[in-house]
N, CA, C, O and the ligand as a Tripos MOL2 file, in Angstrom:
@<TRIPOS>MOLECULE
protein
  321   319    81     0     0
PROTEIN
NO_CHARGES

@<TRIPOS>ATOM
      1 N         250.6360  173.6380  102.2450 N.3       1 MET1
      2 CA        249.2000  173.4990  102.0710 C.3       1 MET1
      3 C         248.8760  173.5730  100.5710 C.2       1 MET1
      4 O         249.3930  174.4330   99.8580 O.2       1 MET1
      5 N         248.0460  172.6940  100.1230 N.am      2 THR2
      6 CA        247.6670  172.6940   98.7170 C.3       2 THR2
      7 C         246.2230  173.1620   98.5800 C.2       2 THR2
      8 O         245.4270  173.0780   99.5150 O.2       2 THR2
      9 N         245.9190  173.6440   97.4150 N.am      3 SER3
     10 CA        244.5310  174.0230   97.1460 C.3       3 SER3
     11 C         244.0070  173.1520   96.0260 C.2       3 SER3
     12 O         244.7370  172.7940   95.1010 O.2       3 SER3
     13 N         242.7420  172.8180   96.1210 N.am      4 GLN4
     14 CA        242.1100  172.0040   95.0920 C.3       4 GLN4
     15 C         240.8680  172.7210   94.6190 C.2       4 GLN4
     16 O         240.1640  173.3710   95.3910 O.2       4 GLN4
     17 N         240.6170  172.5860   93.3300 N.am      5 THR5
     18 CA        239.3990  173.1780   92.7930 C.3       5 THR5
     19 C         238.4180  172.0680   92.4710 C.2       5 THR5
     20 O         238.7900  171.0460   91.8940 O.2       5 THR5
     21 N         237.2030  172.2640   92.8350 N.am      6 ILE6
     22 CA        236.1560  171.3050   92.5370 C.3       6 ILE6
     23 C         235.4820  171.7430   91.2430 C.2       6 ILE6
     24 O         235.0620  172.8930   91.1180 O.2       6 ILE6
     25 N         235.3770  170.8260   90.2750 N.am      7 PRO7
     26 CA        234.7430  171.2000   89.0130 C.3       7 PRO7
     27 C         233.3480  171.7550   89.2520 C.2       7 PRO7
     28 O         232.5620  171.1910   90.0150 O.2       7 PRO7
     29 N         233.0480  172.8780   88.5840 N.am      8 ALA8
     30 CA        231.7650  173.5410   88.7970 C.3       8 ALA8
     31 C         230.6150  172.8240   88.0950 C.2       8 ALA8
     32 O         229.4670  172.8890   88.5340 O.2       8 ALA8
     33 N         230.9380  172.1450   87.0070 N.am      9 ASP9
     34 CA        229.8600  171.4940   86.2600 C.3       9 ASP9
     35 C         229.5550  170.1330   86.8690 C.2       9 ASP9
     36 O         230.3450  169.1980   86.7410 O.2       9 ASP9
     37 N         228.4440  170.0300   87.5110 N.am     10 TRP10
     38 CA        228.0150  168.7990   88.1530 C.3      10 TRP10
     39 C         226.7320  168.3560   87.4500 C.2      10 TRP10
     40 O         225.6570  168.8890   87.7250 O.2      10 TRP10
     41 N         226.8420  167.3880   86.5470 N.am     11 PRO11
     42 CA        225.6490  166.9530   85.8110 C.3      11 PRO11
     43 C         224.5570  166.4750   86.7600 C.2      11 PRO11
     44 O         224.8410  165.8930   87.8070 O.2      11 PRO11
     45 N         223.3190  166.7260   86.3870 N.am     12 ALA12
     46 CA        222.1820  166.3790   87.2400 C.3      12 ALA12
     47 C         222.1180  164.8820   87.5280 C.2      12 ALA12
     48 O         221.6050  164.4750   88.5700 O.2      12 ALA12
     49 N         222.6310  164.0650   86.6220 N.am     13 CYS13
     50 CA        222.5430  162.6140   86.7990 C.3      13 CYS13
     51 C         223.5560  162.0890   87.8150 C.2      13 CYS13
     52 O         223.4290  160.9530   88.2740 O.2      13 CYS13
     53 N         224.5550  162.8900   88.1740 N.am     14 VAL14
     54 CA        225.5840  162.4250   89.1090 C.3      14 VAL14
     55 C         225.0560  162.5240   90.5280 C.2      14 VAL14
     56 O         224.7330  163.6110   91.0060 O.2      14 VAL14
     57 N         224.9700  161.3700   91.2050 N.am     15 ARG15
     58 CA        224.4130  161.3650   92.5600 C.3      15 ARG15
     59 C         225.4840  161.6050   93.6090 C.2      15 ARG15
     60 O         225.2480  162.3030   94.5960 O.2      15 ARG15
     61 N         226.6760  161.0220   93.3960 N.am     16 PHE16
     62 CA        227.7900  161.2160   94.3180 C.3      16 PHE16
     63 C         229.0400  161.4690   93.4950 C.2      16 PHE16
     64 O         229.1760  160.9580   92.3830 O.2      16 PHE16
     65 N         229.9470  162.2570   94.0430 N.am     17 ARG17
     66 CA        231.1670  162.5860   93.3240 C.3      17 ARG17
     67 C         232.3250  162.5220   94.3020 C.2      17 ARG17
     68 O         232.2860  163.1220   95.3760 O.2      17 ARG17
     69 N         233.3630  161.7790   93.9090 N.am     18 PHE18
     70 CA        234.5690  161.6330   94.7270 C.3      18 PHE18
     71 C         235.7100  162.2980   93.9950 C.2      18 PHE18
     72 O         235.9130  162.0290   92.8110 O.2      18 PHE18
     73 N         236.4590  163.1530   94.6530 N.am     19 LEU19
     74 CA        237.5740  163.8720   94.0490 C.3      19 LEU19
     75 C         238.8610  163.0670   94.1950 C.2      19 LEU19
     76 O         239.2170  162.6460   95.2960 O.2      19 LEU19
     77 N         239.5620  162.8540   93.0690 N.am     20 THR20
     78 CA        240.8290  162.1240   93.1490 C.3      20 THR20
     79 C         241.9320  163.0570   93.6130 C.2      20 THR20
     80 O         241.7450  164.2700   93.6990 O.2      20 THR20
     81 N         243.0870  162.4730   93.9100 N.am     21 ILE21
     82 CA        244.1850  163.2650   94.4460 C.3      21 ILE21
     83 C         244.7960  164.2010   93.4200 C.2      21 ILE21
     84 O         245.5780  165.0780   93.7880 O.2      21 ILE21
     85 N         244.4620  164.0450   92.1280 N.am     22 VAL22
     86 CA        244.9860  164.9500   91.1060 C.3      22 VAL22
     87 C         243.8960  165.8110   90.4740 C.2      22 VAL22
     88 O         244.1540  166.5050   89.4900 O.2      22 VAL22
     89 N         242.6910  165.7760   91.0200 N.am     23 GLY23
     90 CA        241.6510  166.6940   90.5620 C.3      23 GLY23
     91 C         240.6290  166.1170   89.6120 C.2      23 GLY23
     92 O         239.7190  166.8320   89.1940 O.2      23 GLY23
     93 N         240.7430  164.8430   89.2500 N.am     24 ALA24
     94 CA        239.6870  164.2170   88.4530 C.3      24 ALA24
     95 C         238.5460  163.8440   89.3970 C.2      24 ALA24
     96 O         238.6660  164.0030   90.6120 O.2      24 ALA24
     97 N         237.4550  163.3550   88.8490 N.am     25 THR25
     98 CA        236.3620  162.9210   89.7030 C.3      25 THR25
     99 C         235.9580  161.4950   89.3610 C.2      25 THR25
    100 O         236.0990  161.0410   88.2260 O.2      25 THR25
    101 N         235.4540  160.8080   90.3700 N.am     26 VAL26
    102 CA        234.8020  159.5180   90.1910 C.3      26 VAL26
    103 C         233.3230  159.7810   90.4440 C.2      26 VAL26
    104 O         232.9170  160.0880   91.5640 O.2      26 VAL26
    105 N         232.5250  159.6560   89.3870 N.am     27 ASP27
    106 CA        231.1110  160.0090   89.4640 C.3      27 ASP27
    107 C         230.2450  158.7640   89.5930 C.2      27 ASP27
    108 O         230.4300  157.7880   88.8660 O.2      27 ASP27
    109 N         229.3060  158.8100   90.5160 N.am     28 VAL28
    110 CA        228.3410  157.7200   90.6920 C.3      28 VAL28
    111 C         227.0200  158.1830   90.0950 C.2      28 VAL28
    112 O         226.4430  159.1870   90.5120 O.2      28 VAL28
    113 N         226.5570  157.4210   89.1020 N.am     29 MET29
    114 CA        225.3370  157.8290   88.3850 C.3      29 MET29
    115 C         224.5490  156.6200   87.9230 C.2      29 MET29
    116 O         225.0960  155.5240   87.8050 O.2      29 MET29
    117 N         223.2530  156.8160   87.6580 N.am     30 PRO30
    118 CA        222.4300  155.7120   87.1710 C.3      30 PRO30
    119 C         222.8560  155.3070   85.7680 C.2      30 PRO30
    120 O         223.4260  156.1050   85.0240 O.2      30 PRO30
    121 N         222.5780  154.0750   85.4200 N.am     31 GLN31
    122 CA        222.8360  153.5770   84.0810 C.3      31 GLN31
    123 C         221.4940  153.2730   83.4280 C.2      31 GLN31
    124 O         220.9780  152.1650   83.5750 O.2      31 GLN31
    125 N         220.9270  154.2220   82.7180 N.am     32 PRO32
    126 CA        219.5770  154.0200   82.1700 C.3      32 PRO32
    127 C         219.5140  152.9760   81.0640 C.2      32 PRO32
    128 O         218.4440  152.4350   80.7860 O.2      32 PRO32
    129 N         220.6440  152.6880   80.4300 N.am     33 ILE33
    130 CA        220.6200  151.7660   79.2920 C.3      33 ILE33
    131 C         220.5590  150.3120   79.7500 C.2      33 ILE33
    132 O         220.0010  149.4590   79.0590 O.2      33 ILE33
    133 N         221.1250  150.0390   80.8970 N.am     34 VAL34
    134 CA        221.1940  148.6670   81.3840 C.3      34 VAL34
    135 C         219.7990  148.1740   81.7820 C.2      34 VAL34
    136 O         218.9610  148.9520   82.2390 O.2      34 VAL34
    137 N         219.5690  146.8960   81.6050 N.am     35 ALA35
    138 CA        218.2430  146.3120   81.8270 C.3      35 ALA35
    139 C         217.7630  146.4460   83.2700 C.2      35 ALA35
    140 O         216.5940  146.7520   83.5040 O.2      35 ALA35
    141 N         218.6430  146.2220   84.2300 N.am     36 ALA36
    142 CA        218.2320  146.3060   85.6270 C.3      36 ALA36
    143 C         217.8410  147.7440   85.9630 C.2      36 ALA36
    144 O         218.6330  148.6600   85.7400 O.2      36 ALA36
    145 N         216.6490  147.9590   86.4890 N.am     37 PRO37
    146 CA        216.1320  149.3150   86.6630 C.3      37 PRO37
    147 C         216.9010  150.1790   87.6590 C.2      37 PRO37
    148 O         216.8420  151.4050   87.5700 O.2      37 PRO37
    149 N         217.6100  149.5810   88.5900 N.am     38 ASP38
    150 CA        218.3240  150.3790   89.5890 C.3      38 ASP38
    151 C         219.8420  150.2870   89.4080 C.2      38 ASP38
    152 O         220.5930  150.4720   90.3650 O.2      38 ASP38
    153 N         220.2940  150.0030   88.1830 N.am     39 SER39
    154 CA        221.7310  149.9060   87.9250 C.3      39 SER39
    155 C         222.4000  151.2590   88.0780 C.2      39 SER39
    156 O         221.9050  152.2770   87.5940 O.2      39 SER39
    157 N         223.5280  151.2490   88.7560 N.am     40 HIS40
    158 CA        224.3360  152.4520   88.9100 C.3      40 HIS40
    159 C         225.7800  152.1120   88.5700 C.2      40 HIS40
    160 O         226.1950  150.9550   88.6340 O.2      40 HIS40
    161 N         226.5280  153.1340   88.2130 N.am     41 GLU41
    162 CA        227.9230  152.9510   87.8630 C.3      41 GLU41
    163 C         228.7510  154.0390   88.5210 C.2      41 GLU41
    164 O         228.3400  155.1970   88.6000 O.2      41 GLU41
    165 N         229.9370  153.6410   88.9970 N.am     42 ALA42
    166 CA        230.9460  154.6080   89.4070 C.3      42 ALA42
    167 C         231.9450  154.6760   88.2650 C.2      42 ALA42
    168 O         232.4740  153.6540   87.8280 O.2      42 ALA42
    169 N         232.2010  155.8880   87.7840 N.am     43 PHE43
    170 CA        233.0330  156.0650   86.5970 C.3      43 PHE43
    171 C         234.0990  157.1060   86.8750 C.2      43 PHE43
    172 O         233.7940  158.2170   87.3090 O.2      43 PHE43
    173 N         235.3610  156.7440   86.6230 N.am     44 CYS44
    174 CA        236.4700  157.6600   86.8460 C.3      44 CYS44
    175 C         236.6880  158.5060   85.5980 C.2      44 CYS44
    176 O         236.9230  157.9730   84.5140 O.2      44 CYS44
    177 N         236.6110  159.8220   85.7530 N.am     45 ARG45
    178 CA        236.8240  160.7440   84.6280 C.3      45 ARG45
    179 C         238.3010  160.8870   84.2820 C.2      45 ARG45
    180 O         238.6470  161.5080   83.2770 O.2      45 ARG45
    181 N         239.1670  160.3180   85.1040 N.am     46 GLY46
    182 CA        240.5940  160.3950   84.8080 C.3      46 GLY46
    183 C         241.0820  159.2440   83.9610 C.2      46 GLY46
    184 O         241.7840  159.4580   82.9730 O.2      46 GLY46
    185 N         240.7220  158.0190   84.3300 N.am     47 CYS47
    186 CA        241.2790  156.8460   83.6490 C.3      47 CYS47
    187 C         240.2190  155.9560   83.0150 C.2      47 CYS47
    188 O         240.5600  154.9200   82.4440 O.2      47 CYS47
    189 N         238.9480  156.3250   83.0980 N.am     48 ASP48
    190 CA        237.8370  155.5700   82.5090 C.3      48 ASP48
    191 C         237.5580  154.2430   83.2180 C.2      48 ASP48
    192 O         236.7920  153.4260   82.7050 O.2      48 ASP48
    193 N         238.1540  154.0150   84.3680 N.am     49 ALA49
    194 CA        237.8210  152.8020   85.1230 C.3      49 ALA49
    195 C         236.3880  152.9190   85.6170 C.2      49 ALA49
    196 O         235.9020  154.0220   85.8660 O.2      49 ALA49
    197 N         235.7150  151.7890   85.7580 N.am     50 SER50
    198 CA        234.3470  151.8410   86.2290 C.3      50 SER50
    199 C         234.0120  150.6100   87.0520 C.2      50 SER50
    200 O         234.6850  149.5810   86.9980 O.2      50 SER50
    201 N         232.9370  150.7670   87.8170 N.am     51 TYR51
    202 CA        232.4410  149.6850   88.6580 C.3      51 TYR51
    203 C         230.9290  149.7900   88.6490 C.2      51 TYR51
    204 O         230.3740  150.8630   88.8850 O.2      51 TYR51
    205 N         230.2660  148.6880   88.3800 N.am     52 SER52
    206 CA        228.8090  148.7300   88.2460 C.3      52 SER52
    207 C         228.1210  147.9790   89.3690 C.2      52 SER52
    208 O         228.6670  147.0340   89.9390 O.2      52 SER52
    209 N         226.9160  148.4180   89.6730 N.am     53 SER53
    210 CA        226.0660  147.7540   90.6420 C.3      53 SER53
    211 C         224.6720  147.6450   90.0510 C.2      53 SER53
    212 O         224.1290  148.6290   89.5480 O.2      53 SER53
    213 N         224.0930  146.4630   90.1100 N.am     54 ALA54
    214 CA        222.7320  146.2650   89.5930 C.3      54 ALA54
    215 C         221.6840  146.5510   90.6580 C.2      54 ALA54
    216 O         220.4850  146.5130   90.3790 O.2      54 ALA54
    217 N         222.1320  146.8380   91.8850 N.am     55 THR55
    218 CA        221.1860  147.0140   92.9870 C.3      55 THR55
    219 C         221.2910  148.4050   93.5990 C.2      55 THR55
    220 O         221.1800  148.5610   94.8150 O.2      55 THR55
    221 N         221.5050  149.4110   92.7630 N.am     56 GLY56
    222 CA        221.5220  150.7700   93.2690 C.3      56 GLY56
    223 C         222.8650  151.1660   93.8550 C.2      56 GLY56
    224 O         223.8690  150.4750   93.6880 O.2      56 GLY56
    225 N         222.8540  152.3070   94.5540 N.am     57 VAL57
    226 CA        224.0700  152.7930   95.1900 C.3      57 VAL57
    227 C         224.2150  152.0530   96.5150 C.2      57 VAL57
    228 O         223.5990  152.4190   97.5160 O.2      57 VAL57
    229 N         225.0300  151.0190   96.5070 N.am     58 ASN58
    230 CA        225.2210  150.2370   97.7220 C.3      58 ASN58
    231 C         226.6180  150.4700   98.3050 C.2      58 ASN58
    232 O         227.4080  151.2400   97.7590 O.2      58 ASN58
    233 N         226.9040  149.8080   99.3990 N.am     59 ALA59
    234 CA        228.1670  150.0220  100.1030 C.3      59 ALA59
    235 C         229.3650  149.6560   99.2390 C.2      59 ALA59
    236 O         230.3990  150.3210   99.2980 O.2      59 ALA59
    237 N         229.2320  148.5890   98.4260 N.am     60 GLU60
    238 CA        230.3560  148.1650   97.5970 C.3      60 GLU60
    239 C         230.6750  149.2170   96.5390 C.2      60 GLU60
    240 O         231.8430  149.4980   96.2700 O.2      60 GLU60
    241 N         229.6490  149.7900   95.9480 N.am     61 LEU61
    242 CA        229.8490  150.8050   94.9150 C.3      61 LEU61
    243 C         230.5350  152.0370   95.4960 C.2      61 LEU61
    244 O         231.4850  152.5580   94.9110 O.2      61 LEU61
    245 N         230.0570  152.4980   96.6340 N.am     62 LYS62
    246 CA        230.6750  153.6610   97.2790 C.3      62 LYS62
    247 C         232.1000  153.3460   97.7300 C.2      62 LYS62
    248 O         232.9890  154.1920   97.6340 O.2      62 LYS62
    249 N         232.3100  152.1270   98.2220 N.am     63 LYS63
    250 CA        233.6420  151.7330   98.6830 C.3      63 LYS63
    251 C         234.6200  151.7400   97.5090 C.2      63 LYS63
    252 O         235.7540  152.1990   97.6500 O.2      63 LYS63
    253 N         234.1860  151.2290   96.3450 N.am     64 TRP64
    254 CA        235.0620  151.2260   95.1690 C.3      64 TRP64
    255 C         235.3840  152.6600   94.7710 C.2      64 TRP64
    256 O         236.5420  152.9910   94.5180 O.2      64 TRP64
    257 N         234.3550  153.5160   94.7130 N.am     65 ALA65
    258 CA        234.5540  154.9040   94.2970 C.3      65 ALA65
    259 C         235.5060  155.6280   95.2520 C.2      65 ALA65
    260 O         236.3700  156.3910   94.8200 O.2      65 ALA65
    261 N         235.3400  155.3820   96.5300 N.am     66 GLN66
    262 CA        236.2100  156.0180   97.5250 C.3      66 GLN66
    263 C         237.6450  155.5240   97.3740 C.2      66 GLN66
    264 O         238.5800  156.3250   97.3500 O.2      66 GLN66
    265 N         237.8190  154.2160   97.2720 N.am     67 ALA67
    266 CA        239.1640  153.6430   97.1630 C.3      67 ALA67
    267 C         239.8370  154.0770   95.8660 C.2      67 ALA67
    268 O         241.0260  154.3960   95.8630 O.2      67 ALA67
    269 N         239.0910  154.0920   94.7720 N.am     68 HIS68
    270 CA        239.6920  154.4840   93.4990 C.3      68 HIS68
    271 C         240.1030  155.9480   93.5330 C.2      68 HIS68
    272 O         241.1830  156.3020   93.0610 O.2      68 HIS68
    273 N         239.2590  156.7880   94.0820 N.am     69 SER69
    274 CA        239.5810  158.2180   94.1140 C.3      69 SER69
    275 C         240.7990  158.5070   94.9890 C.2      69 SER69
    276 O         241.4780  159.5150   94.7920 O.2      69 SER69
    277 N         241.0740  157.6460   95.9360 N.am     70 GLU70
    278 CA        242.2330  157.8510   96.8100 C.3      70 GLU70
    279 C         243.5490  157.4580   96.1500 C.2      70 GLU70
    280 O         244.6130  157.8850   96.5990 O.2      70 GLU70
    281 N         243.4960  156.6520   95.0920 N.am     71 THR71
    282 CA        244.7380  156.1500   94.5060 C.3      71 THR71
    283 C         244.9630  156.5430   93.0510 C.2      71 THR71
    284 O         246.1060  156.5230   92.5930 O.2      71 THR71
    285 N         243.9270  156.8940   92.3150 N.am     72 CYS72
    286 CA        244.0680  157.1690   90.8760 C.3      72 CYS72
    287 C         244.8190  158.4810   90.6570 C.2      72 CYS72
    288 O         244.5110  159.5020   91.2710 O.2      72 CYS72
    289 N         245.8020  158.4280   89.7760 N.am     73 ARG73
    290 CA        246.5780  159.6210   89.4550 C.3      73 ARG73
    291 C         246.4060  160.0550   88.0010 C.2      73 ARG73
    292 O         247.1760  160.8730   87.5000 O.2      73 ARG73
    293 N         245.4070  159.5130   87.3330 N.am     74 ALA74
    294 CA        245.1720  159.8900   85.9340 C.3      74 ALA74
    295 C         244.4710  161.2410   85.8780 C.2      74 ALA74
    296 O         243.4850  161.4760   86.5770 O.2      74 ALA74
    297 N         244.9930  162.1180   85.0400 N.am     75 LEU75
    298 CA        244.4050  163.4420   84.8850 C.3      75 LEU75
    299 C         243.2510  163.4000   83.9080 C.2      75 LEU75
    300 O         243.2930  162.6560   82.9280 O.2      75 LEU75
    301 N         242.2130  164.1950   84.1640 N.am     76 PRO76
    302 CA        241.1280  164.2550   83.1920 C.3      76 PRO76
    303 C         241.5930  164.9730   81.9310 C.2      76 PRO76
    304 O         242.4270  165.8760   81.9900 O.2      76 PRO76
    305 N         241.0460  164.5660   80.7970 N.am     77 ARG77
    306 CA        241.3670  165.2290   79.5360 C.3      77 ARG77
    307 C         240.7880  166.6430   79.5440 C.2      77 ARG77
    308 O         239.6350  166.8340   79.9300 O.2      77 ARG77
    309 N         241.5780  167.6400   79.1220 N.am     78 PRO78
    310 CA        241.0400  169.0040   79.0700 C.3      78 PRO78
    311 C         239.8250  169.0760   78.1600 C.2      78 PRO78
    312 O         239.7870  168.4290   77.1130 O.2      78 PRO78
    313 N         238.8440  169.8550   78.5530 N.am     79 THR79
    314 CA        237.6040  169.9290   77.7870 C.3      79 THR79
    315 C         237.6020  171.0480   76.7630 C.2      79 THR79
    316 O         236.7850  171.0240   75.8430 O.2      79 THR79
    317 N         238.4720  172.0140   76.8860 N.am     80 ALA80
    318 CA        238.4450  173.1370   75.9470 C.3      80 ALA80
    319 C         239.6590  173.1320   75.0280 C.2      80 ALA80
    320 O         239.7920  174.0110   74.1760 O.2      80 ALA80
    321 ZN        240.8970  156.4720   87.7260 Zn       81 ZN81
@<TRIPOS>BOND
     1     1     2 1
     2     2     3 1
     3     3     4 2
     4     3     5 am
     5     5     6 1
     6     6     7 1
     7     7     8 2
     8     7     9 am
     9     9    10 1
    10    10    11 1
    11    11    12 2
    12    11    13 am
    13    13    14 1
    14    14    15 1
    15    15    16 2
    16    15    17 am
    17    17    18 1
    18    18    19 1
    19    19    20 2
    20    19    21 am
    21    21    22 1
    22    22    23 1
    23    23    24 2
    24    23    25 am
    25    25    26 1
    26    26    27 1
    27    27    28 2
    28    27    29 am
    29    29    30 1
    30    30    31 1
    31    31    32 2
    32    31    33 am
    33    33    34 1
    34    34    35 1
    35    35    36 2
    36    35    37 am
    37    37    38 1
    38    38    39 1
    39    39    40 2
    40    39    41 am
    41    41    42 1
    42    42    43 1
    43    43    44 2
    44    43    45 am
    45    45    46 1
    46    46    47 1
    47    47    48 2
    48    47    49 am
    49    49    50 1
    50    50    51 1
    51    51    52 2
    52    51    53 am
    53    53    54 1
    54    54    55 1
    55    55    56 2
    56    55    57 am
    57    57    58 1
    58    58    59 1
    59    59    60 2
    60    59    61 am
    61    61    62 1
    62    62    63 1
    63    63    64 2
    64    63    65 am
    65    65    66 1
    66    66    67 1
    67    67    68 2
    68    67    69 am
    69    69    70 1
    70    70    71 1
    71    71    72 2
    72    71    73 am
    73    73    74 1
    74    74    75 1
    75    75    76 2
    76    75    77 am
    77    77    78 1
    78    78    79 1
    79    79    80 2
    80    79    81 am
    81    81    82 1
    82    82    83 1
    83    83    84 2
    84    83    85 am
    85    85    86 1
    86    86    87 1
    87    87    88 2
    88    87    89 am
    89    89    90 1
    90    90    91 1
    91    91    92 2
    92    91    93 am
    93    93    94 1
    94    94    95 1
    95    95    96 2
    96    95    97 am
    97    97    98 1
    98    98    99 1
    99    99   100 2
   100    99   101 am
   101   101   102 1
   102   102   103 1
   103   103   104 2
   104   103   105 am
   105   105   106 1
   106   106   107 1
   107   107   108 2
   108   107   109 am
   109   109   110 1
   110   110   111 1
   111   111   112 2
   112   111   113 am
   113   113   114 1
   114   114   115 1
   115   115   116 2
   116   115   117 am
   117   117   118 1
   118   118   119 1
   119   119   120 2
   120   119   121 am
   121   121   122 1
   122   122   123 1
   123   123   124 2
   124   123   125 am
   125   125   126 1
   126   126   127 1
   127   127   128 2
   128   127   129 am
   129   129   130 1
   130   130   131 1
   131   131   132 2
   132   131   133 am
   133   133   134 1
   134   134   135 1
   135   135   136 2
   136   135   137 am
   137   137   138 1
   138   138   139 1
   139   139   140 2
   140   139   141 am
   141   141   142 1
   142   142   143 1
   143   143   144 2
   144   143   145 am
   145   145   146 1
   146   146   147 1
   147   147   148 2
   148   147   149 am
   149   149   150 1
   150   150   151 1
   151   151   152 2
   152   151   153 am
   153   153   154 1
   154   154   155 1
   155   155   156 2
   156   155   157 am
   157   157   158 1
   158   158   159 1
   159   159   160 2
   160   159   161 am
   161   161   162 1
   162   162   163 1
   163   163   164 2
   164   163   165 am
   165   165   166 1
   166   166   167 1
   167   167   168 2
   168   167   169 am
   169   169   170 1
   170   170   171 1
   171   171   172 2
   172   171   173 am
   173   173   174 1
   174   174   175 1
   175   175   176 2
   176   175   177 am
   177   177   178 1
   178   178   179 1
   179   179   180 2
   180   179   181 am
   181   181   182 1
   182   182   183 1
   183   183   184 2
   184   183   185 am
   185   185   186 1
   186   186   187 1
   187   187   188 2
   188   187   189 am
   189   189   190 1
   190   190   191 1
   191   191   192 2
   192   191   193 am
   193   193   194 1
   194   194   195 1
   195   195   196 2
   196   195   197 am
   197   197   198 1
   198   198   199 1
   199   199   200 2
   200   199   201 am
   201   201   202 1
   202   202   203 1
   203   203   204 2
   204   203   205 am
   205   205   206 1
   206   206   207 1
   207   207   208 2
   208   207   209 am
   209   209   210 1
   210   210   211 1
   211   211   212 2
   212   211   213 am
   213   213   214 1
   214   214   215 1
   215   215   216 2
   216   215   217 am
   217   217   218 1
   218   218   219 1
   219   219   220 2
   220   219   221 am
   221   221   222 1
   222   222   223 1
   223   223   224 2
   224   223   225 am
   225   225   226 1
   226   226   227 1
   227   227   228 2
   228   227   229 am
   229   229   230 1
   230   230   231 1
   231   231   232 2
   232   231   233 am
   233   233   234 1
   234   234   235 1
   235   235   236 2
   236   235   237 am
   237   237   238 1
   238   238   239 1
   239   239   240 2
   240   239   241 am
   241   241   242 1
   242   242   243 1
   243   243   244 2
   244   243   245 am
   245   245   246 1
   246   246   247 1
   247   247   248 2
   248   247   249 am
   249   249   250 1
   250   250   251 1
   251   251   252 2
   252   251   253 am
   253   253   254 1
   254   254   255 1
   255   255   256 2
   256   255   257 am
   257   257   258 1
   258   258   259 1
   259   259   260 2
   260   259   261 am
   261   261   262 1
   262   262   263 1
   263   263   264 2
   264   263   265 am
   265   265   266 1
   266   266   267 1
   267   267   268 2
   268   267   269 am
   269   269   270 1
   270   270   271 1
   271   271   272 2
   272   271   273 am
   273   273   274 1
   274   274   275 1
   275   275   276 2
   276   275   277 am
   277   277   278 1
   278   278   279 1
   279   279   280 2
   280   279   281 am
   281   281   282 1
   282   282   283 1
   283   283   284 2
   284   283   285 am
   285   285   286 1
   286   286   287 1
   287   287   288 2
   288   287   289 am
   289   289   290 1
   290   290   291 1
   291   291   292 2
   292   291   293 am
   293   293   294 1
   294   294   295 1
   295   295   296 2
   296   295   297 am
   297   297   298 1
   298   298   299 1
   299   299   300 2
   300   299   301 am
   301   301   302 1
   302   302   303 1
   303   303   304 2
   304   303   305 am
   305   305   306 1
   306   306   307 1
   307   307   308 2
   308   307   309 am
   309   309   310 1
   310   310   311 1
   311   311   312 2
   312   311   313 am
   313   313   314 1
   314   314   315 1
   315   315   316 2
   316   315   317 am
   317   317   318 1
   318   318   319 1
   319   319   320 2
@<TRIPOS>SUBSTRUCTURE
     1 MET1         2 RESIDUE 1 A MET
     2 THR2         6 RESIDUE 1 A THR
     3 SER3        10 RESIDUE 1 A SER
     4 GLN4        14 RESIDUE 1 A GLN
     5 THR5        18 RESIDUE 1 A THR
     6 ILE6        22 RESIDUE 1 A ILE
     7 PRO7        26 RESIDUE 1 A PRO
     8 ALA8        30 RESIDUE 1 A ALA
     9 ASP9        34 RESIDUE 1 A ASP
    10 TRP10       38 RESIDUE 1 A TRP
    11 PRO11       42 RESIDUE 1 A PRO
    12 ALA12       46 RESIDUE 1 A ALA
    13 CYS13       50 RESIDUE 1 A CYS
    14 VAL14       54 RESIDUE 1 A VAL
    15 ARG15       58 RESIDUE 1 A ARG
    16 PHE16       62 RESIDUE 1 A PHE
    17 ARG17       66 RESIDUE 1 A ARG
    18 PHE18       70 RESIDUE 1 A PHE
    19 LEU19       74 RESIDUE 1 A LEU
    20 THR20       78 RESIDUE 1 A THR
    21 ILE21       82 RESIDUE 1 A ILE
    22 VAL22       86 RESIDUE 1 A VAL
    23 GLY23       90 RESIDUE 1 A GLY
    24 ALA24       94 RESIDUE 1 A ALA
    25 THR25       98 RESIDUE 1 A THR
    26 VAL26      102 RESIDUE 1 A VAL
    27 ASP27      106 RESIDUE 1 A ASP
    28 VAL28      110 RESIDUE 1 A VAL
    29 MET29      114 RESIDUE 1 A MET
    30 PRO30      118 RESIDUE 1 A PRO
    31 GLN31      122 RESIDUE 1 A GLN
    32 PRO32      126 RESIDUE 1 A PRO
    33 ILE33      130 RESIDUE 1 A ILE
    34 VAL34      134 RESIDUE 1 A VAL
    35 ALA35      138 RESIDUE 1 A ALA
    36 ALA36      142 RESIDUE 1 A ALA
    37 PRO37      146 RESIDUE 1 A PRO
    38 ASP38      150 RESIDUE 1 A ASP
    39 SER39      154 RESIDUE 1 A SER
    40 HIS40      158 RESIDUE 1 A HIS
    41 GLU41      162 RESIDUE 1 A GLU
    42 ALA42      166 RESIDUE 1 A ALA
    43 PHE43      170 RESIDUE 1 A PHE
    44 CYS44      174 RESIDUE 1 A CYS
    45 ARG45      178 RESIDUE 1 A ARG
    46 GLY46      182 RESIDUE 1 A GLY
    47 CYS47      186 RESIDUE 1 A CYS
    48 ASP48      190 RESIDUE 1 A ASP
    49 ALA49      194 RESIDUE 1 A ALA
    50 SER50      198 RESIDUE 1 A SER
    51 TYR51      202 RESIDUE 1 A TYR
    52 SER52      206 RESIDUE 1 A SER
    53 SER53      210 RESIDUE 1 A SER
    54 ALA54      214 RESIDUE 1 A ALA
    55 THR55      218 RESIDUE 1 A THR
    56 GLY56      222 RESIDUE 1 A GLY
    57 VAL57      226 RESIDUE 1 A VAL
    58 ASN58      230 RESIDUE 1 A ASN
    59 ALA59      234 RESIDUE 1 A ALA
    60 GLU60      238 RESIDUE 1 A GLU
    61 LEU61      242 RESIDUE 1 A LEU
    62 LYS62      246 RESIDUE 1 A LYS
    63 LYS63      250 RESIDUE 1 A LYS
    64 TRP64      254 RESIDUE 1 A TRP
    65 ALA65      258 RESIDUE 1 A ALA
    66 GLN66      262 RESIDUE 1 A GLN
    67 ALA67      266 RESIDUE 1 A ALA
    68 HIS68      270 RESIDUE 1 A HIS
    69 SER69      274 RESIDUE 1 A SER
    70 GLU70      278 RESIDUE 1 A GLU
    71 THR71      282 RESIDUE 1 A THR
    72 CYS72      286 RESIDUE 1 A CYS
    73 ARG73      290 RESIDUE 1 A ARG
    74 ALA74      294 RESIDUE 1 A ALA
    75 LEU75      298 RESIDUE 1 A LEU
    76 PRO76      302 RESIDUE 1 A PRO
    77 ARG77      306 RESIDUE 1 A ARG
    78 PRO78      310 RESIDUE 1 A PRO
    79 THR79      314 RESIDUE 1 A THR
    80 ALA80      318 RESIDUE 1 A ALA
    81 ZN81       321 GROUP 0 **** ****
């Protein structure tokens, strides 16, 4: 049996968070800079891969985040 720790710092802008198999996260958050008002991005904190949606948090965005979190083995960079 393995134990996993969920990062305690959850930024307010992150709407959904998927945990990868090595402890990084794939965060789904709005993209305020992009022109489309409901743009969201899924961003992997382990390998910097990302997937964008101009129409909000839709099924494709969640599907990408779920699939990426299941396979990515990149470790997040230590913060301290
Ligand atoms: Zn990744």
